[in-house]
N, C-alpha and C positions, 0 to 999 in steps of 0.2 A: 065512778072514778076509782081507779085502783092506786096502789102504792106508787107505781112508776109515775103516774100523772100527778099525784100529790107532791112527790119530790121535785118534779119538773116545775110545778107551780111555786113551790117554796124557793127553789133556786132563782126563779124569775123575780120573785118578790125581794129576795136578798140583793139581786142586782139593782132593783129599783131603789132600795134603801141606799145602796152605794152611790147611785146617781143623785139622789136627793141630798145626801151629805156633801157631795161635791158642788151642790148648787144648781144641778140640772134635774129635770124631770119633776114629776109630781109625787106627793106622798102616796104610799101604797094604801090600798083599801083593806078593810078588815078581812080576816081569813080564819076559818074554823075548819079543823079536820072533819071529814065525813065520819059519821058514827058507825058506819057499816064496813070499815076497812079490813078488819080482821088482823091477824098477826102479820108482822113484816116478814116478807119472804127472805130467807137467808142470802139469796143472790143480791139483794138490795141493801144489805146491812152496811157494807163499806160506804156506799153512797149516802145512806142515812146519817152515818157518823160524820161525814164531811159536811152535810147540811147542818147538823147540830153544831159542829165547831164554827161554821160560818155564821150561824145564828147567834152564837154567844159572842163572837167577834163584833158582829153588827150591833148587838146590844151595848157592848162596851163603847163603841164609837158614838152611838146615839146618846148614851148618857154623858159622854165627854162633851159632845156638841151642846147638849142641854145645859150642862154646867157652865160652859164658856158663855153661852148666851145669857144665862142668869147672872153671871158676874158682870157682863157689860150692862145689863138692865139695872143692876143695883148701883152703878156708878152715878154720882150726881151729874146732871146735865151741865156741860160747860157754859159759863156765863160769858156772852160776847160783849165786849166793851168797845164800841166804835166811837171815834171822835164825833163831837156834836156836829150836826149838819146844819143847824140853824142857831144863830146867835141874835138875841134881841138886844138892839142898841137903843131902843126908845127910852128917852128920858125927858 
């Protein structure tokens, strides 16, 4: 797998994250860069910068979603008070 394929994979995973944040799709699986990539070819530098910027934006969005969910989970559960459905009149 070369740099072009790695960048394509990263772009695809970023799209998956976007879909997941919008409530569609499934969470992306783990990803690790291949150890034998070598230096980034200069022709792919601009594309790599865009992937990095998109990755940072996705990180901010994921952290914000996590924080919103945490805030909701920390709220006490509402207490439902329904009128009595049974009244004992036995005396």
